[in-house]
N, CA, C and O atoms as CSV, one atom per row, in Angstrom:
chain,resi,resn,atom,element,x,y,z
A,1,MET,N,N,-2.749,24.862,47.897
A,1,MET,CA,C,-1.108,24.761,48.695
A,1,MET,C,C,0.206,24.085,48.618
A,1,MET,O,O,0.355,22.906,48.296
A,2,VAL,N,N,1.260,25.010,48.971
A,2,VAL,CA,C,2.166,24.416,48.495
A,2,VAL,C,C,3.165,23.997,50.056
A,2,VAL,O,O,3.339,24.509,51.162
A,3,MET,N,N,3.641,22.740,49.293
A,3,MET,CA,C,4.701,22.232,51.021
A,3,MET,C,C,5.863,23.129,50.396
A,3,MET,O,O,6.193,23.406,49.243
A,4,ILE,N,N,6.291,23.430,51.546
A,4,ILE,CA,C,7.682,24.837,51.353
A,4,ILE,C,C,8.975,23.503,51.768
A,4,ILE,O,O,8.708,22.765,52.716
A,5,ASP,N,N,9.982,23.344,51.193
A,5,ASP,CA,C,11.109,22.514,51.379
A,5,ASP,C,C,12.003,22.815,51.893
A,5,ASP,O,O,12.502,23.847,51.443
A,6,THR,N,N,12.692,22.198,53.012
A,6,THR,CA,C,13.949,22.553,54.050
A,6,THR,C,C,14.604,23.557,53.027
A,6,THR,O,O,14.468,24.753,53.288
A,7,SER,N,N,15.107,23.303,52.206
A,7,SER,CA,C,15.718,24.056,51.070
A,7,SER,C,C,15.897,25.222,51.094
A,7,SER,O,O,16.949,25.856,51.171
A,8,ALA,N,N,14.202,25.757,50.987
A,8,ALA,CA,C,13.817,27.116,50.668
A,8,ALA,C,C,13.515,27.740,51.811
A,8,ALA,O,O,13.544,28.957,51.991
A,9,TRP,N,N,13.199,26.839,52.653
A,9,TRP,CA,C,13.468,27.668,54.369
A,9,TRP,C,C,14.653,28.004,54.803
A,9,TRP,O,O,14.781,29.024,55.480
A,10,VAL,N,N,15.836,27.120,54.454
A,10,VAL,CA,C,17.301,27.592,54.581
A,10,VAL,C,C,17.597,28.828,54.024
A,10,VAL,O,O,18.154,29.665,54.735
A,11,GLU,N,N,17.246,29.148,52.580
A,11,GLU,CA,C,17.263,30.417,51.321
A,11,GLU,C,C,16.481,31.420,52.477
A,11,GLU,O,O,17.201,32.141,53.168
A,12,PHE,N,N,15.243,31.446,52.641
A,12,PHE,CA,C,14.622,32.497,53.524
A,12,PHE,C,C,14.953,32.927,54.632
A,12,PHE,O,O,15.098,34.115,54.917
A,13,PHE,N,N,15.148,31.703,55.575
A,13,PHE,CA,C,16.286,32.441,56.994
A,13,PHE,C,C,17.494,32.496,57.088
A,13,PHE,O,O,17.883,32.871,58.194
A,14,ARG,N,N,18.434,32.217,56.188
A,14,ARG,CA,C,19.415,32.975,56.094
A,14,ARG,C,C,19.747,34.511,55.329
A,14,ARG,O,O,19.368,34.988,54.259
A,15,ARG,N,N,20.374,34.873,56.098
A,15,ARG,CA,C,20.818,36.441,55.951
A,15,ARG,C,C,21.243,37.157,54.086
A,15,ARG,O,O,20.879,38.157,53.467
A,16,ASP,N,N,22.142,36.017,53.784
A,16,ASP,CA,C,22.309,36.404,52.161
A,16,ASP,C,C,21.940,35.479,51.441
A,16,ASP,O,O,22.697,35.142,50.531
A,17,GLY,N,N,20.598,34.741,51.629
A,17,GLY,CA,C,20.307,33.780,51.187
A,17,GLY,C,C,19.325,34.203,49.674
A,17,GLY,O,O,18.622,35.213,49.649
A,18,ASP,N,N,19.424,33.365,48.637
A,18,ASP,CA,C,18.949,34.018,47.404
A,18,ASP,C,C,17.582,34.946,47.293
A,18,ASP,O,O,16.500,34.903,47.879
A,19,LEU,N,N,17.945,35.509,46.620
A,19,LEU,CA,C,16.939,36.872,46.998
A,19,LEU,C,C,15.431,36.077,46.302
A,19,LEU,O,O,14.456,36.162,47.048
A,20,SER,N,N,15.189,35.299,44.893
A,20,SER,CA,C,14.154,34.893,44.974
A,20,SER,C,C,13.390,34.194,45.420
A,20,SER,O,O,12.167,34.253,45.284
A,21,VAL,N,N,14.191,33.214,46.191
A,21,VAL,CA,C,13.760,32.234,47.428
A,21,VAL,C,C,13.000,32.960,48.014
A,21,VAL,O,O,11.770,32.918,47.992
A,22,LYS,N,N,13.801,33.806,48.682
A,22,LYS,CA,C,12.948,34.711,49.637
A,22,LYS,C,C,11.689,35.015,49.120
A,22,LYS,O,O,10.554,34.860,49.573
A,23,MET,N,N,12.024,35.376,48.314
A,23,MET,CA,C,10.576,36.160,47.881
A,23,MET,C,C,9.271,35.161,47.453
A,23,MET,O,O,8.055,35.354,47.475
A,24,ALA,N,N,9.914,34.266,47.144
A,24,ALA,CA,C,8.925,32.918,46.739
A,24,ALA,C,C,8.318,32.510,48.341
A,24,ALA,O,O,7.198,32.663,48.828
A,25,VAL,N,N,8.891,32.246,48.595
A,25,VAL,CA,C,8.551,31.745,50.103
A,25,VAL,C,C,7.667,32.839,50.864
A,25,VAL,O,O,6.654,32.529,51.490
A,26,LYS,N,N,8.166,34.206,50.746
A,26,LYS,CA,C,7.118,35.238,51.431
A,26,LYS,C,C,5.746,35.600,50.409
A,26,LYS,O,O,4.993,36.473,50.840
A,27,GLY,N,N,5.414,34.980,49.123
A,27,GLY,CA,C,4.590,35.249,48.683
A,27,GLY,C,C,3.956,33.934,49.130
A,27,GLY,O,O,2.759,34.140,49.331
A,28,LEU,N,N,4.221,32.925,49.318
A,28,LEU,CA,C,3.589,31.606,49.413
A,28,LEU,C,C,2.923,31.913,51.188
A,28,LEU,O,O,2.082,31.134,51.635
A,29,LEU,N,N,3.192,32.551,51.643
A,29,LEU,CA,C,3.001,32.966,53.522
A,29,LEU,C,C,2.482,34.409,53.146
A,29,LEU,O,O,2.241,34.937,54.231
A,30,ASP,N,N,2.252,35.118,52.342
A,30,ASP,CA,C,1.588,36.346,52.442
A,30,ASP,C,C,-0.036,35.684,51.778
A,30,ASP,O,O,-1.156,35.883,52.248
A,31,GLU,N,N,0.236,35.098,50.903
A,31,GLU,CA,C,-1.433,34.286,50.438
A,31,GLU,C,C,-1.969,33.052,51.198
A,31,GLU,O,O,-3.045,32.657,50.749
A,32,TYR,N,N,-1.381,32.209,52.449
A,32,TYR,CA,C,-1.730,31.215,52.883
A,32,TYR,C,C,-1.475,30.149,52.083
A,32,TYR,O,O,-2.287,29.259,52.334
A,33,GLU,N,N,-0.549,29.780,51.056
A,33,GLU,CA,C,-0.576,29.189,50.423
A,33,GLU,C,C,0.695,28.148,51.107
A,33,GLU,O,O,0.463,26.940,51.065
A,34,GLY,N,N,1.701,28.498,51.580
A,34,GLY,CA,C,2.278,27.803,52.504
A,34,GLY,C,C,2.156,26.922,53.229
A,34,GLY,O,O,1.395,27.116,54.177
A,35,ALA,N,N,2.797,25.660,53.124
A,35,ALA,CA,C,2.642,24.221,54.338
A,35,ALA,C,C,4.175,23.792,54.981
A,35,ALA,O,O,5.378,23.999,54.820
A,36,LEU,N,N,3.572,23.323,55.510
A,36,LEU,CA,C,4.700,22.192,56.797
A,36,LEU,C,C,4.484,20.882,56.899
A,36,LEU,O,O,3.375,20.416,57.161
A,37,CYS,N,N,5.373,20.289,56.730
A,37,CYS,CA,C,5.413,18.755,56.643
A,37,CYS,C,C,6.129,18.462,58.332
A,37,CYS,O,O,6.446,19.445,59.003
A,38,GLY,N,N,6.280,17.378,58.755
A,38,GLY,CA,C,6.928,16.807,59.779
A,38,GLY,C,C,8.343,16.520,59.382
A,38,GLY,O,O,9.174,17.009,60.147
A,39,PRO,N,N,8.865,15.767,58.253
A,39,PRO,CA,C,9.815,15.822,57.591
A,39,PRO,C,C,10.657,16.899,57.675
A,39,PRO,O,O,11.814,16.859,58.095
A,40,VAL,N,N,9.966,18.032,57.203
A,40,VAL,CA,C,10.866,19.297,56.917
A,40,VAL,C,C,11.578,20.223,58.329
A,40,VAL,O,O,12.700,20.646,58.609
A,41,GLU,N,N,10.223,20.238,58.978
A,41,GLU,CA,C,10.395,20.829,59.875
A,41,GLU,C,C,11.527,19.896,61.273
A,41,GLU,O,O,12.181,20.467,62.146
A,42,MET,N,N,11.446,18.780,61.106
A,42,MET,CA,C,12.464,17.804,61.944
A,42,MET,C,C,13.960,18.237,61.032
A,42,MET,O,O,14.868,18.279,61.863
A,43,GLU,N,N,14.389,18.497,59.914
A,43,GLU,CA,C,15.544,18.587,59.173
A,43,GLU,C,C,15.525,20.176,59.528
A,43,GLU,O,O,16.614,20.667,59.828
A,44,PHE,N,N,14.899,20.640,59.523
A,44,PHE,CA,C,15.261,22.195,59.426
A,44,PHE,C,C,15.293,22.803,60.817
A,44,PHE,O,O,15.796,23.925,60.871
A,45,LEU,N,N,14.840,22.259,61.983
A,45,LEU,CA,C,14.641,22.430,62.812
A,45,LEU,C,C,16.264,21.427,63.519
A,45,LEU,O,O,17.004,21.852,64.406
A,46,GLY,N,N,16.351,20.629,63.081
A,46,GLY,CA,C,17.657,19.801,63.938
A,46,GLY,C,C,18.678,20.292,62.914
A,46,GLY,O,O,19.307,19.401,62.342
A,47,GLY,N,N,18.970,21.646,62.561
A,47,GLY,CA,C,20.078,21.613,61.718
A,47,GLY,C,C,20.190,23.645,62.011
A,47,GLY,O,O,20.994,24.360,61.413
A,48,ALA,N,N,18.958,24.249,63.263
A,48,ALA,CA,C,19.323,25.615,63.482
A,48,ALA,C,C,19.443,25.417,64.309
A,48,ALA,O,O,19.061,24.390,64.870
A,49,ARG,N,N,20.307,26.733,64.990
A,49,ARG,CA,C,21.132,27.376,65.819
A,49,ARG,C,C,20.035,27.354,67.422
A,49,ARG,O,O,18.812,27.216,67.408
A,50,GLU,N,N,20.559,27.461,68.179
A,50,GLU,CA,C,19.693,26.972,69.450
A,50,GLU,C,C,18.991,28.744,69.856
A,50,GLU,O,O,18.008,28.811,70.595
A,51,ASN,N,N,19.599,29.991,69.305
A,51,ASN,CA,C,19.072,30.870,69.353
A,51,ASN,C,C,18.595,31.378,68.462
A,51,ASN,O,O,18.137,32.493,68.713
A,52,GLU,N,N,18.451,30.894,67.070
A,52,GLU,CA,C,17.307,31.092,66.308
A,52,GLU,C,C,15.802,30.462,66.348
A,52,GLU,O,O,14.789,31.008,65.910
A,53,MET,N,N,15.888,29.241,66.949
A,53,MET,CA,C,14.608,28.369,67.917
A,53,MET,C,C,13.417,28.867,67.546
A,53,MET,O,O,12.693,28.475,66.631
A,54,PRO,N,N,13.155,30.240,68.718
A,54,PRO,CA,C,12.262,30.624,68.835
A,54,PRO,C,C,11.360,31.245,67.447
A,54,PRO,O,O,10.255,31.129,66.918
A,55,ARG,N,N,12.745,32.018,67.264
A,55,ARG,CA,C,12.054,32.996,65.674
A,55,ARG,C,C,11.131,31.816,64.553
A,55,ARG,O,O,9.963,31.877,64.170
A,56,ILE,N,N,11.975,31.013,64.324
A,56,ILE,CA,C,11.748,29.458,63.371
A,56,ILE,C,C,10.445,29.110,63.645
A,56,ILE,O,O,9.508,29.190,62.851
A,57,LYS,N,N,10.395,28.668,64.947
A,57,LYS,CA,C,9.039,28.452,65.753
A,57,LYS,C,C,7.927,29.085,65.510
A,57,LYS,O,O,6.779,28.718,65.262
A,58,ALA,N,N,8.406,30.017,65.610
A,58,ALA,CA,C,7.185,31.228,65.883
A,58,ALA,C,C,6.852,31.040,64.817
A,58,ALA,O,O,5.673,30.697,64.731
A,59,TRP,N,N,7.691,31.155,63.388
A,59,TRP,CA,C,6.665,31.159,61.873
A,59,TRP,C,C,6.324,29.581,61.902
A,59,TRP,O,O,5.181,29.441,61.467
A,60,PHE,N,N,6.655,28.872,62.105
A,60,PHE,CA,C,5.935,27.560,61.770
A,60,PHE,C,C,5.163,27.084,62.732
A,60,PHE,O,O,4.909,25.887,62.867
A,61,ASP,N,N,4.779,27.920,63.400
A,61,ASP,CA,C,3.581,27.553,64.402
A,61,ASP,C,C,2.419,28.293,63.319
A,61,ASP,O,O,1.302,27.777,63.259
A,62,LEU,N,N,2.720,29.473,62.503
A,62,LEU,CA,C,1.562,29.880,61.804
A,62,LEU,C,C,1.227,29.258,60.645
A,62,LEU,O,O,0.341,29.739,59.940
A,63,ILE,N,N,1.803,28.253,60.336
A,63,ILE,CA,C,1.574,28.077,58.838
A,63,ILE,C,C,1.058,26.322,58.796
A,63,ILE,O,O,1.423,25.224,59.216
A,64,PRO,N,N,0.296,26.765,58.227
A,64,PRO,CA,C,-0.299,24.822,58.007
A,64,PRO,C,C,0.331,23.764,57.662
A,64,PRO,O,O,1.094,23.699,56.699
A,65,TYR,N,N,-0.123,22.251,58.932
A,65,TYR,CA,C,0.435,21.244,58.892
A,65,TYR,C,C,-0.418,19.981,57.861
A,65,TYR,O,O,-1.569,19.544,57.864
A,66,VAL,N,N,1.060,19.638,56.863
A,66,VAL,CA,C,-0.165,18.779,56.156
A,66,VAL,C,C,0.282,17.183,56.945
A,66,VAL,O,O,1.397,16.664,56.993
A,67,ARG,N,N,-0.737,16.790,57.381
A,67,ARG,CA,C,-0.387,15.526,58.166
A,67,ARG,C,C,-0.456,14.291,56.917
A,67,ARG,O,O,-0.418,14.362,55.689
A,68,ASN,N,N,-0.563,13.262,57.785
A,68,ASN,CA,C,-0.032,11.883,56.545
A,68,ASN,C,C,-0.524,10.427,57.098
A,68,ASN,O,O,-0.243,10.217,58.278
A,69,ASP,N,N,-1.043,9.658,56.579
A,69,ASP,CA,C,-1.431,8.580,57.144
A,69,ASP,C,C,-0.054,7.680,57.744
A,69,ASP,O,O,1.045,7.943,57.255
A,70,LEU,N,N,-0.131,6.955,58.473
A,70,LEU,CA,C,1.152,6.133,58.706
A,70,LEU,C,C,1.824,5.341,57.323
A,70,LEU,O,O,3.035,5.266,57.111
A,71,LYS,N,N,0.825,4.813,56.502
A,71,LYS,CA,C,1.005,4.307,55.632
A,71,LYS,C,C,2.115,4.830,54.515
A,71,LYS,O,O,2.609,4.243,53.553
A,72,ILE,N,N,2.334,6.365,55.105
A,72,ILE,CA,C,2.788,7.017,53.905
A,72,ILE,C,C,4.493,6.660,53.781
A,72,ILE,O,O,5.060,6.826,52.701
A,73,TRP,N,N,5.452,6.010,55.340
A,73,TRP,CA,C,6.144,5.114,55.014
A,73,TRP,C,C,6.316,4.385,54.105
A,73,TRP,O,O,7.365,4.424,53.463
A,74,ARG,N,N,5.353,3.561,53.829
A,74,ARG,CA,C,5.616,2.046,53.031
A,74,ARG,C,C,5.349,2.617,51.610
A,74,ARG,O,O,5.739,1.932,50.664
A,75,GLU,N,N,4.763,3.728,51.371
A,75,GLU,CA,C,4.539,4.160,49.969
A,75,GLU,C,C,6.339,5.260,49.818
A,75,GLU,O,O,6.984,5.271,48.769
A,76,ALA,N,N,6.551,5.632,50.431
A,76,ALA,CA,C,7.923,6.116,50.775
A,76,ALA,C,C,9.198,5.221,50.259
A,76,ALA,O,O,10.080,5.502,49.447
A,77,ALA,N,N,8.961,4.029,51.040
A,77,ALA,CA,C,9.739,3.213,50.180
A,77,ALA,C,C,10.051,2.738,48.877
A,77,ALA,O,O,11.136,2.511,48.340
A,78,GLU,N,N,8.452,2.595,48.335
A,78,GLU,CA,C,8.267,2.065,47.037
A,78,GLU,C,C,8.799,3.263,46.340
A,78,GLU,O,O,9.768,3.155,45.589
A,79,ASN,N,N,8.277,4.270,46.530
A,79,ASN,CA,C,9.282,5.527,45.478
A,79,ASN,C,C,11.191,5.440,45.715
A,79,ASN,O,O,12.054,5.629,44.857
A,80,PHE,N,N,11.357,5.110,47.102
A,80,PHE,CA,C,12.600,4.801,46.951
A,80,PHE,C,C,13.267,3.700,45.835
A,80,PHE,O,O,14.150,3.844,44.990
A,81,ALA,N,N,12.571,2.727,46.163
A,81,ALA,CA,C,13.005,1.940,45.278
A,81,ALA,C,C,12.267,1.668,43.789
A,81,ALA,O,O,12.351,0.807,42.913
A,82,LYS,N,N,11.716,2.549,43.948
A,82,LYS,CA,C,11.526,3.293,42.028
A,82,LYS,C,C,12.370,4.072,41.552
A,82,LYS,O,O,12.963,4.024,40.475
A,83,LEU,N,N,12.425,4.882,42.471
A,83,LEU,CA,C,14.184,5.936,41.979
A,83,LEU,C,C,15.429,5.263,41.934
A,83,LEU,O,O,16.211,5.792,41.145
A,84,LYS,N,N,15.821,4.372,42.464
A,84,LYS,CA,C,16.730,3.393,42.865
A,84,LYS,C,C,16.932,2.622,41.340
A,84,LYS,O,O,17.864,2.840,40.566
A,85,ALA,N,N,15.972,1.808,41.160
A,85,ALA,CA,C,15.600,1.133,40.156
A,85,ALA,C,C,16.047,2.074,38.859
A,85,ALA,O,O,16.623,1.445,37.971
A,86,LYS,N,N,15.888,3.271,38.668
A,86,LYS,CA,C,15.764,4.577,37.560
A,86,LYS,C,C,17.520,4.569,37.891
A,86,LYS,O,O,18.035,4.844,36.808
A,87,GLY,N,N,18.518,4.387,38.837
A,87,GLY,CA,C,19.257,4.545,38.812
A,87,GLY,C,C,19.730,6.207,39.943
A,87,GLY,O,O,20.864,6.683,39.998
A,88,PHE,N,N,18.810,6.615,40.501
A,88,PHE,CA,C,18.905,7.873,41.531
A,88,PHE,C,C,18.952,7.546,42.473
A,88,PHE,O,O,18.097,6.846,43.015
A,89,THR,N,N,20.134,8.014,43.049
A,89,THR,CA,C,19.990,8.155,44.947
A,89,THR,C,C,19.538,9.367,45.268
A,89,THR,O,O,19.827,10.385,44.639
A,90,ILE,N,N,18.827,9.324,46.234
A,90,ILE,CA,C,17.974,10.265,46.646
A,90,ILE,C,C,17.852,10.631,48.464
A,90,ILE,O,O,17.076,9.836,48.994
A,91,PRO,N,N,18.320,11.421,49.237
A,91,PRO,CA,C,17.799,10.994,49.920
A,91,PRO,C,C,16.659,10.719,50.849
A,91,PRO,O,O,15.671,11.444,50.735
A,92,TRP,N,N,16.657,9.863,51.666
A,92,TRP,CA,C,15.123,9.295,52.335
A,92,TRP,C,C,13.917,11.034,52.867
A,92,TRP,O,O,12.825,11.522,52.577
A,93,ASN,N,N,14.637,11.204,53.406
A,93,ASN,CA,C,14.073,12.556,53.776
A,93,ASN,C,C,13.352,13.356,52.881
A,93,ASN,O,O,12.166,13.600,53.103
A,94,ASP,N,N,13.866,13.743,52.006
A,94,ASP,CA,C,12.940,14.347,50.639
A,94,ASP,C,C,12.330,13.371,50.058
A,94,ASP,O,O,11.161,13.750,49.992
A,95,ILE,N,N,12.428,12.046,49.461
A,95,ILE,CA,C,11.726,10.949,49.093
A,95,ILE,C,C,10.655,11.375,50.248
A,95,ILE,O,O,9.929,12.285,49.849
A,96,LEU,N,N,10.431,11.035,51.309
A,96,LEU,CA,C,8.973,11.206,52.011
A,96,LEU,C,C,8.461,12.300,51.927
A,96,LEU,O,O,7.234,12.352,52.015
A,97,ILE,N,N,9.252,13.569,51.723
A,97,ILE,CA,C,8.618,14.961,51.667
A,97,ILE,C,C,7.915,14.929,50.629
A,97,ILE,O,O,6.799,15.442,50.721
A,98,GLY,N,N,8.330,14.319,49.298
A,98,GLY,CA,C,7.822,13.802,48.225
A,98,GLY,C,C,6.680,13.344,47.958
A,98,GLY,O,O,5.930,13.800,47.094
A,99,THR,N,N,6.420,12.243,48.802
A,99,THR,CA,C,5.414,11.547,48.996
A,99,THR,C,C,4.467,11.980,49.393
A,99,THR,O,O,3.409,11.986,48.765
A,100,ILE,N,N,4.707,12.658,51.064
A,100,ILE,CA,C,3.482,13.419,51.486
A,100,ILE,C,C,3.328,14.559,50.436
A,100,ILE,O,O,2.097,14.565,50.393
A,101,ALA,N,N,3.584,15.211,49.847
A,101,ALA,CA,C,3.090,15.974,49.277
A,101,ALA,C,C,2.066,15.490,47.743
A,101,ALA,O,O,1.110,16.109,47.276
A,102,LYS,N,N,2.499,14.589,47.395
A,102,LYS,CA,C,2.047,13.390,45.886
A,102,LYS,C,C,0.851,12.710,46.561
A,102,LYS,O,O,-0.068,12.548,45.758
A,103,ASN,N,N,0.670,12.403,47.411
A,103,ASN,CA,C,-0.211,11.586,48.512
A,103,ASN,C,C,-1.419,12.896,48.858
A,103,ASN,O,O,-2.573,12.627,48.523
A,104,GLN,N,N,-1.262,13.773,49.273
A,104,GLN,CA,C,-2.133,15.057,49.453
A,104,GLN,C,C,-2.631,15.722,48.271
A,104,GLN,O,O,-3.688,16.353,48.278
A,105,LEU,N,N,-1.850,15.586,47.197
A,105,LEU,CA,C,-2.136,16.485,45.706
A,105,LEU,C,C,-1.734,18.070,46.039
A,105,LEU,O,O,-2.392,19.072,45.759
A,106,ILE,N,N,-0.403,17.983,46.750
A,106,ILE,CA,C,-0.039,19.286,46.603
A,106,ILE,C,C,1.259,19.666,45.800
A,106,ILE,O,O,2.026,18.764,45.465
A,107,ARG,N,N,1.522,20.956,45.488
A,107,ARG,CA,C,3.345,20.569,44.686
A,107,ARG,C,C,4.091,20.995,45.801
A,107,ARG,O,O,3.517,21.323,46.839
A,108,VAL,N,N,5.435,21.025,45.675
A,108,VAL,CA,C,6.166,21.450,46.465
A,108,VAL,C,C,7.185,22.592,45.911
A,108,VAL,O,O,7.491,22.566,44.719
A,109,TYR,N,N,7.648,23.478,46.672
A,109,TYR,CA,C,8.917,24.354,45.967
A,109,TYR,C,C,9.768,24.165,46.923
A,109,TYR,O,O,9.348,24.140,48.080
A,110,ALA,N,N,11.151,23.990,46.648
A,110,ALA,CA,C,11.820,23.641,46.407
A,110,ALA,C,C,13.416,24.107,45.954
A,110,ALA,O,O,13.418,24.617,44.834
A,111,LYS,N,N,14.727,24.035,46.579
A,111,LYS,CA,C,15.297,24.799,45.754
A,111,LYS,C,C,16.325,23.387,45.675
A,111,LYS,O,O,17.230,23.479,44.846
A,112,ASP,N,N,16.273,22.434,46.262
A,112,ASP,CA,C,16.741,21.017,46.116
A,112,ASP,C,C,16.606,20.175,44.492
A,112,ASP,O,O,15.448,19.991,44.116
A,113,LYS,N,N,17.426,19.816,43.815
A,113,LYS,CA,C,17.433,19.471,42.352
A,113,LYS,C,C,16.907,17.864,42.378
A,113,LYS,O,O,16.468,17.257,41.401
A,114,HIS,N,N,17.087,17.257,43.947
A,114,HIS,CA,C,16.321,15.594,43.699
A,114,HIS,C,C,14.757,15.670,43.690
A,114,HIS,O,O,14.152,14.638,43.400
A,115,PHE,N,N,13.882,17.077,44.052
A,115,PHE,CA,C,12.591,17.484,43.643
A,115,PHE,C,C,12.224,17.317,42.055
A,115,PHE,O,O,11.192,16.963,41.485
A,116,ASN,N,N,13.568,17.741,41.566
A,116,ASN,CA,C,13.250,17.655,39.845
A,116,ASN,C,C,12.994,16.262,39.316
A,116,ASN,O,O,11.913,15.970,38.804
A,117,VAL,N,N,14.145,15.269,39.460
A,117,VAL,CA,C,14.038,13.706,39.465
A,117,VAL,C,C,12.361,13.248,39.931
A,117,VAL,O,O,11.532,12.672,39.226
A,118,MET,N,N,12.214,13.729,41.369
A,118,MET,CA,C,11.317,13.221,41.666
A,118,MET,C,C,9.790,13.455,41.002
A,118,MET,O,O,8.875,12.632,40.990
A,119,ALA,N,N,9.785,14.669,40.516
A,119,ALA,CA,C,8.825,14.816,39.352
A,119,ALA,C,C,8.734,14.220,38.416
A,119,ALA,O,O,7.716,13.659,38.009
A,120,GLU,N,N,10.062,14.252,37.789
A,120,GLU,CA,C,9.982,13.695,36.635
A,120,GLU,C,C,9.608,11.535,36.733
A,120,GLU,O,O,8.980,10.816,35.956
A,121,VAL,N,N,10.329,11.215,37.998
A,121,VAL,CA,C,10.444,9.525,37.757
A,121,VAL,C,C,8.517,9.637,38.704
A,121,VAL,O,O,7.477,9.050,38.406
A,122,LEU,N,N,8.715,10.314,39.468
A,122,LEU,CA,C,7.541,9.985,40.439
A,122,LEU,C,C,6.184,10.424,40.053
A,122,LEU,O,O,5.232,9.645,40.085
A,123,GLY,N,N,6.050,12.016,39.585
A,123,GLY,CA,C,5.137,12.849,39.402
A,123,GLY,C,C,4.668,13.694,40.682
A,123,GLY,O,O,3.504,14.001,40.939
A,124,VAL,N,N,5.658,13.966,41.334
A,124,VAL,CA,C,5.335,15.185,42.224
A,124,VAL,C,C,5.770,16.128,41.427
A,124,VAL,O,O,6.778,16.340,40.752
A,125,MET,N,N,4.214,16.934,41.792
A,125,MET,CA,C,4.136,18.185,41.124
A,125,MET,C,C,5.453,19.281,42.087
A,125,MET,O,O,5.789,19.162,43.266
A,126,LEU,N,N,5.889,20.168,41.177
A,126,LEU,CA,C,6.750,20.973,41.898
A,126,LEU,C,C,5.792,22.361,41.736
A,126,LEU,O,O,4.655,22.358,41.265
A,127,TYR,N,N,6.596,23.669,42.291
A,127,TYR,CA,C,5.614,24.790,42.293
A,127,TYR,C,C,6.565,25.513,41.907
A,127,TYR,O,O,7.712,25.384,42.334
A,128,GLN,N,N,6.093,26.639,40.772
A,128,GLN,CA,C,6.952,27.611,39.876
A,128,GLN,C,C,6.277,29.124,40.879
A,128,GLN,O,O,5.073,29.131,41.137
A,129,PRO,N,N,7.112,30.219,41.324
A,129,PRO,CA,C,6.612,31.097,41.459
A,129,PRO,C,C,6.107,32.486,40.623
A,129,PRO,O,O,6.867,32.964,39.780
A,130,GLY,N,N,5.335,32.853,40.782
A,130,GLY,CA,C,4.632,34.334,39.749
A,130,GLY,C,C,6.153,35.228,39.681
A,130,GLY,O,O,7.140,34.973,40.370
A,131,TYR,N,N,6.040,36.290,38.696
A,131,TYR,CA,C,6.416,37.344,38.885
A,131,TYR,C,C,7.277,38.151,40.431
A,131,TYR,O,O,6.578,38.421,41.408
A,132,ASN,N,N,8.299,38.352,40.437
A,132,ASN,CA,C,9.017,39.017,42.045
A,132,ASN,C,C,8.018,37.672,43.242
A,132,ASN,O,O,7.225,37.836,44.169
A,133,GLY,N,N,8.466,36.724,42.735
A,133,GLY,CA,C,7.806,36.079,44.138
A,133,GLY,C,C,6.798,35.533,44.053
A,133,GLY,O,O,6.508,34.368,44.325
A,134,MET,N,N,6.011,36.604,43.548
A,134,MET,CA,C,4.116,36.416,43.971
A,134,MET,C,C,3.812,34.902,43.552
A,134,MET,O,O,4.111,34.317,42.511
A,135,TYR,N,N,3.085,34.421,44.751
A,135,TYR,CA,C,1.648,33.547,44.042
A,135,TYR,C,C,1.210,33.005,43.144
A,135,TYR,O,O,0.056,33.316,42.848
A,136,ASN,N,N,1.797,32.130,42.442
A,136,ASN,CA,C,1.089,31.810,41.346
A,136,ASN,C,C,0.581,30.619,41.108
A,136,ASN,O,O,1.307,29.660,40.846
A,137,PRO,N,N,-0.887,30.528,41.178
A,137,PRO,CA,C,-2.034,29.233,41.617
A,137,PRO,C,C,-1.658,28.372,40.486
A,137,PRO,O,O,-2.287,27.314,40.455
A,138,GLU,N,N,-0.982,28.509,39.750
A,138,GLU,CA,C,-1.167,27.410,38.342
A,138,GLU,C,C,0.373,27.060,38.673
A,138,GLU,O,O,0.705,25.874,38.672
A,139,GLY,N,N,1.266,28.006,38.939
A,139,GLY,CA,C,2.777,26.973,38.730
A,139,GLY,C,C,3.081,26.224,39.195
A,139,GLY,O,O,4.141,25.687,38.873
């Protein structure tokens, strides 16, 4: 299972979005490997246009939802402190998404470079799509 970050969803739904990202998200969805969590849904739907909401919600209703324990907030705060101590300032929501994925032992697919830092410092696992965006079980 792979957590699809907001940055990838933006490209997927954007008419002129990055084709490689669109294909990678589609590859995850086609293989039923894409996942969603509360912070991604909130961030993406919070920025969506009113007329786009029904279509986006229809997609999101089909995707597995990664739940988390209430203590995830504490773990995210600890991760924020670790990153800050290393000189990195990363948005709270991205840290929460990365923390949920790490806690559930799943990878994250993101276009956002903050996740590269979290992979290096926190051990968040990142997803790399296969050829032409096909699902890559090892990526």
